[in-house]
N, C-alpha and C positions, 0 to 999 in steps of 0.2 A: 839676508835673503838674496838669492840669485837675481840678477837682472833679467828682465823678460827679453827673450829672443824669439821673434816670430818664426814658427816652424815651417818656413816657406817650402823647403824641399818635400816635406811630408804632404803639405797641402797640394802642391803641384802634382805630386805623384798620383793622388786621388783624382784630382780634376782632369788631368790630361791623360795619364797612362791608363787609368781604369775607366773613368766615366766618359772620357773623350768629349768634353763639353764643347770644344770647337766645332765638331761635327754636329752635335745637338743644336747648337745655336744657328747653324746654317739651315736646319729644318724649321727653326722657329722665327726666321726672318731677321736674325741678328748676325749676318755673315761678316759684318765689320769687326766682330770680336775675335780677332786672331789670338793665337797663343801668346804672341809677343805683347799684344795689348793687355790681355788678362794678367800676364806676369808683371807687367809694369804697374798695373793698378795694385796688385798684391804687394809688390816690393815697396811702393810708396806708402801703402797702408801700414805695412810692417814698421816703416820708419816713424810714421806718425804715432802708432800705438806704443812703440818702445821708447821713442825719443821725447814725445810730448806728454802722453797720457800716463804712462807707467810711473814716471817720477813723481806724480801727484798722489799716488795711491796711499803711501804710508801716512802722509800728512792728512789726506782726506779722512782716513780712519781716526787719526788722533784728534783732529780739529772738529770734524763732523759738520753737518749742516746746522746753522744757528737760526733760532727763531726769536723775533722780537717785534712786538706791536703789529702782528699780522703779516710780517714780511720774513722771508727766508734768505739768508746769506749762505751761498755755497762755499766750500773750502777754498783757500787761496789757490789761485791758478786755474780753477775750473772755468771761470768766465773767459779767460784768454784762450784756453784750450778749445772751448766751445766755439769761440769766434773763428779759430782756425778750422774747426770741423765744418763750419758752414762755408767759409770763404774758399776752401780748397775742394768743395764739392762732395765731401763725404756724406753730408746730410741728404743730398739729392740723388744718390746712386740709383735707387729703385723707383724714384718718382716718375710719374707719367710725363712723357716728353711734351705733350700739349700744355702742361703746366710747369714748364721750365725744368723738368727733371731729366735725368740722363737715360731713363728707361732700361737700366741694366738688369739682367736676370738676377733673381735671388741667389742663384748658385755662384755668382761672382761676388755679391755683397756679403753673403754669409761668412766666408772665411775672414773678411775684414771685421765683421761684427764679432766673430770669435776672438780675434786678436784684441779688440777693445776690451772684451770681457776678461781676458787673461790679464791685461795690463791694469785695468781699474774698473771693476764692476760697478762701483757707485757712479762713476762718470757716465758709463754707458746707460744706466737706468734712465737718465734724463732724456735721452734721444730715442730710446727704444720704442716707446709707445707712439711717438709721432708717426712713424712709418705705418703702424697699424691704423692710426686715425686717417691717414691718407687713403689707405685701402678701403676703409669703411665709407668714407665720404665719396670717393670716386665711384664705388659700386652702387651706393644707395642714396646719395645726396641729390638735391635738385640742381639744375644747371645754375641757378642764381647762387646757391651756396658754394658750389664748386668754383664758380668764377670769382667769388669774393675771398675764399679761404685757401683753396688748394695750393696755389703758387707760393703763398707765404709759408704754409706748412711744409711743402716740398723743399723749400730753401733752408728750412730750419730756423728762419727768423722768428717764426711763431712755432711753439711746441704744442703737442697734443697730450691729453691724458685720457684715461678710461675710468669713468666713475660708476662703478657697480655697487660695491659693498656698502652696507649700512650696519649700524651696531647690532641690529636684530636679524640681518639678512646677509649671510655670507654665501655659502654654496646654494642655499635655498632662496633663490630670487623671488619665489612666489610671495615671500614675506616683505617685499620691498614697499616702502611707504612714501617716498618722495613724490610730490604732487606737481602736475603741470596744468596750468590754467590757460585756456586759449584767450587771445586778445583780438581786438577788432582789426588790428593791422596785419593779422596773420601770424604774429609771433606768439610766444607762450611765456608765462612767468613760472619759474620753478622754485619750489620751496621744499627744503629737506636737508638732511645731513648725510654726507658720504665719508667713509673712513678708509684708511689704507690706500690713499691716492698718491701713487708715485709721481713726484714732480708736480704735485698740485699747486705748489707755489715755489718759485725759484727766481734767481736774478740773472739768468743767462740769456733767455730769449726775450724778444720785445713784447710778446703777448703769449698767453696760454689759452688754448682752445680745449674746453672740456667736452667730452662726449658723455652724456649723462642719461642713465635709465630712470624713467619716471612714469607715473600713471596719470592718464587723463581722467577727468571727472566721471565719465560714463564707461570707464574701462572695465572689461570682465575681470573676475577674480583670477588669481594665479598668474602663471607666466604668460598666459595668452593676453593679458591686459597690460603689457609693458611696452612703452614707446621709447625711442632714442632721440635725444635732442643735442644740438650743438649750442654750447653756452660759452661765449668768450669772456675772458677776464676783463678785457678792455673792449668796449664796443667800437667797431670801426667807424671812422667819420666818413664824410662824403667823398674823400679822396682814397678811402680804403686804408688809412693809417690808424694805428691804435688811438682811440679817443677817450671818451668818458668811462669811468670805472663802472662795471656792472655790479649788481647787488649780490655779490658773493664774497666770501672771505675765507682765509685759512685760520681756523680756530686754534690749532696747535700742530706740532709735529711729534711723531712717536720717538721714544728713546729705545733704540733697538740694540740687539746683540751684534749685528753686522750691518753691512752696507751703510755705515754711519754717515758717509758723505752724501748719500741720496736722501732727500727730504721725503718722508712718508707722512702725508698730511691728512688732517681732519678738515673737510671742506663743508662750509655752511652756505647754502643757497637760500637767500632771503628775498624771494620774489625776483630772482635773476631772470634777465631776458634771454630767451633761447628760441631756436627754430627746429622744427621737426625734421628728422632725417628718415627718409623712407616712408612707409605707410604707418598710420596710427595703429597701435597695438601689435606691431610686427617688429618691435625694437630689438628683441632678443636675437632674432635671425640676423639683423643688421650688425649687432654687436659681436656676434660670433665670427664675422669676417675679421674683425680686429682681434678677437680672442684666440683664434687659431694661429694667427701670425704671432701673437704674444707667447703662446705655448711653444711654438717652434723656437722662438728667440730664447725662452727660458731654458729649453734643452741645450741650446748653444751656450748659454751662461754656464751650465754645468760643465760642459766640455772645456770652455775657456778657463774656468777656475781649476779644473783637474789638470789641464796642460801646465799651468803655472806650478801646481804642486809637484808634478813630475819633474819639471825643470829644476825646481828647488831641491828635490830629493836627490837627483843624480849629481848635481853640483856638490852637495854636501857629502855624499857617499864617496866621491872621488878624493875629497880633501881630508876628511876626518880620519885620523890615525888612531886605531884602537886594536890591540891584541894582534894575533897572527892568524894566518889562514890555517884551517884544520889540517891541510896536507903539507904544512911547512911554510916558512916565510916566502912571500912573493916579492918583497922589497927589502932584502937583507941590509941594504945601506941605510935604511930608515929605522927609527926606534920601534915602529909597529907598522902593520899593513893598513891601508885604507879599508874602511868597513865594506867597501864595494866587493871585496873578495869573499865575504861571508855569504853562504847560500841563503840564509834567511833574509838578508838585505836584498839579495838578488831576487828572491821571491816577491818582495814588496815592490821593488822597482819594475820588474817585469809585469806584475799585476797592474800597476799604474799604467805602464806603456800600452799593454794589450787592451785594457778597457778604454783608455783615451782614444787611441787610434782607431779601434773598432767602432766606437761611438761616433767619431768624426766621419768615418766612411758612411755610416747610417745617416747622419745629418746631411751630408752633401748629396747623397743619393736622393734623399727626400726633397732637398731643395730643387734638384733637377725635375722631380715629379711635379712640384709646385709650379715651376716654370712651364712645364708642358701643359698643366691644367689651365694656366692663364694665357699662354701664347700660341698654342697649337691651333691650326686652322681647321682641323678635322674634329667634328663634334664627338665622334666615338672615341677618338684618342684623348680628348679632353676629359670625357666622362670616366674613362678607364684610369687616367692619372688622378682624377678627383677621388675615386674610390681608394686608390693606394694611399693618397695623402690622408684621407679620413682614418684609415686603418693605422697608419704609422704615427700620426700626431701625438696620441696619448703615450705611445711607446717612447718617442724621442724626448717628450717632456718629462715623463716619469723616470725612465731608465737613465736618461742622460744626467739627471740630477741625483738619483740614488747612487749611480756609479761615481759621481763627483764626490759625494760624501765619503765613500769608501776610499777613494784615491787621496783626498785631502787628509783623512785620518791616517792613512799609511804614510803620508808625507811627514806628519807630526811624529809618527813612530820612528821613522828613519833618523830624524834629528835627535831622538832620545829626549833627554831633559831639556835640551835647547829648543825643541819643537814646542814646548809648553811656555817658552819665554817670548814675550811680546816682540822684542827687538828683532828676532829672526824672521818674523813675517808669516810663518807657517800657520800659526793659530788664527791669524786674520782670515786666511783662506777658508778654514773650517767655519768661522763665524759668518763670513760673507756668503759662502755657498749654502749655508743651512736654509736660508729663505727660499732658495730655488725649489725645494721640495714642498713648499707651502703655497706660494702665490701663483696666480693664474690657474687656480684649481689644484687642491692638494693632490699628492700622488695617489692617495686612496681613491679620489674621485676619478683620476685618469685610469686607474685599473678597472674601476667599475664601468667607466665609459667604454673601455676596450672590449670587455666581455658582453656588456648589456646592449650597447648601441652599435658596436662595430662587428662583433662576432655573431651574436644571436639575432640581431635585427635583420641581417641579410642572409641568415642561415649559413654563414661561413663562406659566402660566395667570393668576397674580396680576398679572404685568407686563402681559399683554395687556389685562386689564381696565382697568388704570390708563391705558395708552396710548389705549385706545378712548375713555375719558373726556376725555383731553386733546384728541384729534383732534375729537371731537364738539363740545367747547366752542369750539375755534378756528373750526370751520366755521360754527357757529351765530352767534357774535359777528362773525365776519369778513364775514357777509352783511348787517350792519346799516349803512346808509349813513352815519349820524351818527358811527359809530366808524371807518369807512373814511376819513373825512375827516381823521382824526388821523394824522399821519405815522408815528409809531412803531407804531401799531396796523395801519395799512395794510401796512406792511412786516413787522410781527411775526407776524400771524396765519398767512400762508402759510409763513413761515420756520419757526415752531415746529411747525406741522402737518407740514411736510416732515421736520423733525428727529425728530419722534415716529414717523413712518413708518419712517425710517432706523433708529431705535433698535430697533424691533421686528424689522426685517430682520436687523440685526446680531446681536441676541440669538438669533434662530433659527439663524444661522450658528454661533454659539458652541456652542449645544446640539448641533448636528450634528457639529461638529469634535471636541468633547469626547468624544463617543461613540466616535470612532476613536482619539483620543489624549488620555487624562486630563490629561497635562501642560499641555494648552491652558488648563485651568481656572486653574492658578497663573500661567501666562504672561500671561493677559489681565485678571485680576481687578482689579489696581490701576487700570489705565487704564479699564476698564469702569465702575468705581465713579465715577471723575471724570466720564467721559463722561455717565453717567446723571444725575449730580448737576447738571451744567451745563444739561442739557435741562430737568430739573425746575425749576430756578431761573428759566429763561427763561419757562416756563409761569406760574410764580407772579408774575413781574414783569409779564407781560401782564395777569394778573388785577388786579394793583395799578394798572396804567395804565388799564384799562377802568373800574375803580371810581372812580379819580381823575377821569376824563373825565366820568363820570355825576354826580359830586358838584360839579363846577365851577360849573354853572349854579345849583344850589340853595344853594351856600354860597360866594358870592363873597368873603366876608371871609377865607376860607382859601385864596384863589387861589394864593398862593406855595407853600403846602404841596402842593397837588395838582399844580401845574405841575412842582414838583420831582420828584414821583413819575413823571410822564410822561418827564421828561428823564433821570432815572436809569434808567428802563426802556430808553430809547433807547440810553444808554451801554452797558448790559448786552448788549443785542441786537447792537450793532455791534462792541463791543470785547472782550467776555468770551465770549459764546457761540461765536465762531469757534475757541476752544480745543478744541472737540470734534473739529475736523478732525485735529489732531495725535493725539489719543487714539484716534480711529477708525483712523488709519493704523497705530498700534502694535498695536491689537487684531487687525487683519487680518494682521499679520506672523506668521510661523511661530515656534514656541518654540525653534527650533534654536539661535539665537544666545545664548539664556540658558543652554542646557544643554550646548553643544558642548565647552567647556573642561573638562578634567579637574581634579580637586582639586589635583594636582601643578602643573598649568599656572596655576591661580588663585593659588597661593602663590608669591610672587616672592622 
């Protein structure tokens, strides 16, 4: 397997040349974040990811997390790597400054998180939910809870988990049974079992803080009767240090097809002491603060895994000698040409590259919108960003991970038979990445959320605003003669503008059809999510091609880099964007063929 190399030039191109984050940060009160500062953070992050975390990936998969007598041992090297993660400030990047965090925007932290996910997804799983726990506690916790727990969570010395799922309650949290009983001292005792808890038990942090959904005795039925509680593994003593063990335990860990170095735990709460976060019976709203961050992070996981698959694929294709080019030998001094010269291998590599880099652009643009939502001083600006974030979260989570499975499977295919062999590492990427389509809400749920809660609920208002931006940008840049002279742009501007117009028309049709038949929502949502994503990536690829064209004259020393952006954009426009035709046809079909067979007819 190729060694992981942080794609710093690609990351910097998006952050600086396209998104101009330095200017954005000045408007958000972060003027100390110069380009040099941002780049130094990313460069050091790349060194940590590639030099410390990536070398642990193979053994983490082979050794896996080990469970014995209620305790989890992480793979060799994880504890030391996590110590460095905390000591060098990586854990506290986005933490609030008033609790000893660095207060960095998410759009600075996200590229580093992506690097970790490329290098070793299992390792990143342990720290990923802590940042969401910090967000939830900061926004909804009492001052007492924040004072006692936030600094420890921000530093990474204490880790956080998210305890939602139960054996009978996955997506449908209305079925949740864990009970919370109020106590005279203002605390609560929690009793119940949670499953699929990432990092529910581990040996890396000094303490583990569980955020647990449970029902109070007088709670209403359904999701309106769920509350959120903070439940520590070790109860803090009078000095705030980890003290007596709480009444909770890890009953077992799951034996999984992937992310084997990450412990996925069954957690038993047997009268465990906890404290209410936010208002009683309003826990789901509090948890969604954490859930939305987790869904963004899972989208990044997909991108990180896919980047590693592309790096592995291109390294192998350059070295593997097989047959000759169809147009004659390209390396006559060698016994055969590298498979890189074969058009079908190029198809796979370019598909990988186009999907990974387009999805990265989507993720980083979304991270900037999240920063605006949290940091802008103008309320209207924050609200507009919040609407954009809500619209794009299910897309980055679902498409980022669906894309990842396509890219990792292409990686296996490029390796041929060697891709199926464990020692080359490509099959691990498929196994590790497969979970990303499932956890933090399956991709089917994301697609349903996109259509039902993000499109129909606001009658397409947020989408209309986004599409208006895309069309205005295409029309403005499409009228510039110097850009029209570039083939991909001359073709791309009218094509993407037309696709955006079609996207809005199709969305309006879905809203109208769903009003007459709600089953339309479920019937179209999968294809609608793909359709929307492919158009979004086309827009982002045009943006990259425009910026590359503008930089060509000013930076001739980087000519190959910028020409590659133009050519990859052309590949995307010509060979991937047409996928929307198939998805549009399915969207326009009636739901009858999905629902006509009875249960008896389905069972053969």
